C-alpha positions, 0 to 999 in steps of 0.5 A: 499499500505504501507504494500506491502514495509514493510520491517521490523516490528517495534515491532520485528525487527527479525520476519520473518513474520507478521499477518496483518489482521485475520478475521472469519465470520459464517454464514447459507446457507438454502436451500431447506430442510436444512441449511449448516454452512459456515466458512470464515477464512480470514488472510492476512501475510506479509513474511518479510524474506525467512524463514517466507514462511511457515506462508503463507502455507494454508492446504485445507482439502479435500472436505472442500473448495467451489473450486471457493474460492481456485480458487480466493485464488490463482488468488490473489496470482498471482496478487500480485505476478505479480504486484511486 
């Protein structure tokens, strides 16, 4: 909850955004005759100033994401905005 109220980043008071957390997970999903590689990349960014919004831009490669995961991302963003 503290990060929601953060308005500046102490080590750099001029920062426009800060990465709060970055996680990567790679796993295999086994099918009937083959497997596929699943990569998860999660980043939590706090935008501190309007100029920092570009750090939160998400580029989704065509066919590169499961539509359910994208829908969950959008819902998470909407929930955060609605709670403010």
